[in-house]
N, C-alpha and C positions, 0 to 999 in steps of 0.2 A: 054474253056477258062481257061487260067491263072490265078490264083489269089495266091496274096503272102500270109504268113503265120503267122499270127497275132505272134504268141509264140516266133516263132524263129526271127521275125523283132525284137521284143522287145530284146530276148537273143543277136542279132547282136548289137544293141544299146548300151547293159550294155557295151558290150566288147568294144566295139569304143570309150565311155566314158572311160575307165580304160585306154585306149591307150590313149585318149588326155590328160588325168591327169600327166602321164606318162612324156607324152611330157612337161606339160606347169613346172611339178614339177624338177626342177635342185637342183644342189647344194646351188646356189644363194637362193632360195626356202625355203630348208631347213635351211640356216642359218639367216636368216633377221629376222625370228618372236620371236625364243628366246632373238637375241640382244636388239629386241624392250621388249620385256616381262622384261626383266634385267634393261634394262633403263627407262623405265616408272614406274615400279613398280606398287606403289597402283593406277596409272593411267592407267595401264595396258589394263583395259575394253575399255575406250573412243578411246586409242592408236589402239588397235585391231582392234575396229570396220571400223575407217580411213583407215586401213589396207586393210582390206578387201573388202572394197568400192572399191580402186582403183587396188589391188593385184588379184581380186577375180570376184567382179559383173564387171568391165571394160571388162576384157577380157570374161567374158561369153557373154557380149553383142555385144563383136567382131565377135562370134563364131554367135550368131543370125543374126549380122547383114550380114556374108556371106552367110548365111543360104536365108536369105530373100533376096540379091542382085542377088547371082548367083554362080559361081562355085568357085572363088576367088579372090584373093585381086586385082587381073588386072580389074576386071569386077567391082569392085567395087571403085577402084580409076579413072577410065575413067571418074568419073560422075566432076571430076575435069579438064578435060579437055584432050585431045592427049597428050601434053608434060607431063602432070602430070602424067597421067594414064601411062605412061612407068617410068619416073623416081622413083617415089615412091614406087614404087613395088619393084625396081630393089635396090634401097637403104636399103630398110627394109631386103629384105632375105640376101643382103651382109652385112648390120651391126650387124645384130642378127645372121648369117651365117656362113661361112667361116671367116669371116674376124675378126671375135669377139668371138660372144658365141660359136659356134664349137670348137675351138681349145682349147678355156677356160675350155670345157670340160674335155678333156686329161688333161691339168693342173692342174686343181681343182684334179680330181679322183687320179694323181701321188701323190700329195702333200698330203693329207687326207688319201688317202686308203693304200697307200703302202710305205711311208718314215715311218709313224709314227710306223709302222707295221714289215716293213723287215729292217729297219734303213738304206735304199738303197738310197742316194741320188748325183746323177752325170748327167753329160750331155747324155753319151751313154744308161744309166739304161733310163731315161727319153724318150727318142729316141728309145729304145726298146718296152717302156710302148705303147707310142704315135703311134707307127706302128701295135702294137697288137690289140689297142684300135679302131684306126680307119679301120682295118681290120677285124673288128668284126662288126662294125656301118655300114661297106658296104656292108658285107655279107646280113645282116639284110635288108638291105634296095633294092636289088637287083629285087623283086616284089612286087612292090606297095601294091597289094592285101594281102599280107603276112605278112603285119606292123601290121596289126590287130590282126592277131593273135599273133605275136611273142610279142609285147609290153600289148595288153587284156588279153591275155590267159596265157601267163609264166610268164615273167619280171616283169608286174604292180602287179596283186596278191601278189608276193612276197617280192615287196617292201613294198604294205599297209600292209602287215605281218610284217614285221620287223617295221616300222614304227609305227603301232599299239604298239606293244612289249614296244618299249623306251617311248612311250607315255606315255601308262599305271603305266611301273614300275616307271616312271619318277616324275608323279603326285602323286602316291602313296609314295614315297618315299622322296620328297621333300614338306612338308606342311608347312613352316614356313611359319613366316606374311613377306609380300612383303614388299620391304624399301620404303621412300622417293622417288619420283619421282627425276631426272636428270633434269637440269635446262630447257635443250630444252624440255622435255616433262610437264615441272610444269603450263603453263598456258595457252597452248592449245593442247593437247594431242591427239586431232582427226584429226586437220589439219598436225601434224609433221608426225601422221600414213597414214595420205591422201596422204602424198609427198614420205614416204618410201616404198608406196604402188606402187606409181606412176611409181618408181625409177627401180621396178622389170622388166620392159619393157615387159610384161606379154601380155597385150595389141596387140603391135607390134607381138607378135609371135600368139598372137589367132589369125590374119589375115594373116599370114604367113601360120599356118596351117588347115589353112580352107578347102583347098584344098585337102588335105591327109584324113580329118573325111569324105568330100564326096565323093572322091575315093573310099576309103574303104566299105562306107552304097554301094553305086553302083556295087563294085567287091561281092559283098554277095548278091545281088539281090532287093535291094530295087530302084524300079524305081523313075526315075526323075519327080519332081512334087511336090506336096502336101505333098505326104508322105515323101521323100528326105529332104525334109525343116522339117517338124515335126523332124524326126530322128536325121538330125541334132542338132537341138535347144535341145531335149529330152538329147543328151551325152552333149552338152557343161553346161546344167544343172546340171544333176549327176555328171561331173567333177568339178563343181564350188563347190559344195557341199562338196564334199569328200577335196576339196584341203582347205576350210573353216574348217573342222572338225580337219585335220591336223595341220592348221597354227595356231587355237587356243591351241591345245593340246601342240604344243613348245611353244608359250609364256606364257604359265601357268607354265611350267617349266622355262623357262627364269624368270621368274618373282620371282619364290619360292625357287630356287636352292640357297643356300649359297654365298655369297660373290660372284654374277654372273657376276659385274662388273668388277671383276677380271681378267677376261679373255681378251683375245686380241681380237677374235670377237665369233660369234656362232657356229663356227667349233669344237674351243677346249671348248666351255661351252656343248656341246652337248658330243664331247667325253669323258669328265669328268661324266658328266651325265651317262653314257654307261658303263664304269667303277664301276663306283658307285651303278650302280642297277645289272650288269648283272656280278662284276667280271673280272677275267683274259680276259672271253670270251668279254666283252665289246667292246675294242678296235677293235677287228675284225667284231664284228656285225656291230660297228659303219662305217667301212673304205666299207664293203659290202653293205650298205645304202648308201651312199656318191655315191658309185662305180655305182650301179645300176639307183640313178638319173643321175647321169651324163650320161649313157649310154641311156635312155630312149630319153633323151631329145635330144641327137647327133643324134640318131635314126631318130627322127621328124625333127629337121633342115635338116638333110642332105637329107633328102625324099622328105621334101618340097621344098626344094631350087632348088634339081635337077629336080624335075615334074616342078614347074614354068618357069625353064629357057628353059628347053625343050619342054615348049609349045611356052615360047617366041622366041625360036630360035629353029623351028623343025629342021633345017639341022644338029642338033648335037644331039644324043638321049639322054635319059634320062642316059642309062649305062654311057656314054661319061661326061656326067654331073656328073654323081658320082663320077668317078674319080678323074676327074677335082678337082671339091670342098674335095674331100680326101685329095688330096695330099697337096693342100695351108692351110686346116686345121693342118695336119701334120706339115709340114714346119714350119708354126706360131707357132705352141705349141711347137716345139724345140728350137726356135730361140729367144722366148720371146714373150711377149705379152705387154710390158710395151709402147713401141711404138704405136700400135694396139689402144691401149686403149684410147691413147691421141687422136688420130684420131676420133675414133669412138664416143668417149662421147659429144660432140658436134653434130655429125651427128646425132644421136639418139635425142638431145636434141630438134632438128629440128623437126624431124620426131612425135613424140610423139604428140604434139598438132594437127595436122594433121590428126594423127589416129584417135584422140578424135572427132574431128571433125565428120569425114568421117563417125565413128560408129554411132553417134548420128542424124546426118541427115538422114543416111539410115534406121535409128529406126522409124523418126518421119514422113519420106514423107510419107507413107502409110497415116498415119489418115489426111494429109492435103487432100487427094485427086487431088493432083499434081506433075505433075515432075519439081521439082523444081532445073531448068538449073540454072538461075543465083546464088541462093541461095547455091549452091554446090560451084560453080566456085569464086563468092565473099568471103565467109567464106575459104575457104582455101585458097585464096591467101594472104588472112589476115593474117590467121595463119601459115602458111608458112616464111612469109615476116616479123612478128614481131617477132618469133621464132628464125630465122636468126639473128636478131638485137640483141635479146639477148645472142646468143650463141656468137656472137663477140664481145659485150661486156663484157661477163663473161672473155673471154678470152685476155681482153684487147685492143682488135685491136680496135681503132677508138673511144674508151670510152667518151672521152671529147664531141665528136659528137652527140653519138649515146644515151647516157644516158639520155639527156634532154629531149629525142624525145619520149621517152618509159618510163622511171619514174613512171609517170603519172597514169598509169593502176593500179588499185585494184591489189595486189596479186603479183606486182611485186618483192619483197623481200624473195617471196618463191617461182619465176620462174612460175607463173602462172598469170603473166601478160598478159598475148595471151588471156585470154578468155573472156574477157569484149569486147576489140576492134574485137575478131571474133562473139561474141554474136551480135553485132552489124552489122556487115558486113553481117550476115546471115539474121537478120530482114530486110534488106535494100532491098537484094537479095529476100527475099521471097514475099514484096513490089511489087517487078519489075515483078517478076513471075505471081502472081498475077491478073496483070493490063496488062501483055503484050501477048496479042493471039499468037504471032509472036515467044515470046521467049518459050510458051509453045510448038508451034510446032516444034520450032528447038528442044526441048528437047525430042519428041518423037521419031523424027525422029533420035537423037543422041543414043535413048535408045537402036531402035532397034533391 
């Protein structure tokens, strides 16, 4: 009789956790915490706690939701209905994948790791770099089972080693008093940090990366069922702990580095910290950190997106999707991202409330003992509708009509106005589910 080896399984899960960390930890994750530390100053601890809630805890909960619900984001989104079950994951993968985050990984790598070190900044050079960058990304994604080895065993340990050197040297070198907080972080540092973490988009990434973790663990021999759910959950928690430690270290550097607010962004701050702590090699080491962070994230995005679309449209193979999305990302990275960012930002603003709602309802449902048919549909419908109106209002489209309709909700000014209406809809849906045997029957059939 075949039995799984506990020690081997633990090793596999830990390597998968390193892979997951590397896919989460892109260039944005590298530069947000030091900027937060510099601006929050003396209030960086509550600001950091807020950031960790939405930048770490929520993505980990997203991974747990994937582990509980099924194989991927499609299984999760189906709870909102057939249309939502298709449109939501498609928009998530496209918005954080080939049409947004994926091309951005190459752009950030070139501007941060190539231009400062080699002094080369031209369109042909950027195009050549992007072609090489996505060529390597494509090669690492060719076999889904090898992603866990490429990231978990090789690239991530190197990335963590370089980050550890930077954080330890930075904390030991910059030990001055933190400055007074900026006006933004003066009164409500926790909520401002919370919103900053909300904008990292890692919760969307968690839903997208879930399929990679599941596939990798299955490929390594962990059987489907309780063992797989436990393995995915443990990997998510380990990745979250590593993220929290790195974020805290980077935020401390930002809070204590001299004249931290004089830098244009967190990337410049960390580049200066690397030069001050490591001498002439500092810029090169920091460039390598950025390059590794972007490459590992690109591998995760490209692999997860291609695997999802291969499942959604089986007539087109995984490898063909790899080619399609690699070419799209390459084209956008060389043509410029400003127009793409203008389109992507409102879409992400609409998707995030739905993602948060999905995550929490999925985690809560097992404790209710019911199939929450109307709860999911009502809450998700309101979350999407309210967030859509908020996005239109932010863009100035129909604000005279829209603003009076939605400005009453608590948290409206902080882009959290969707939360209370969504909670109300969830409660109403739960009452319907509790009282309607027909609804429970429909939900059971739907989930079968």
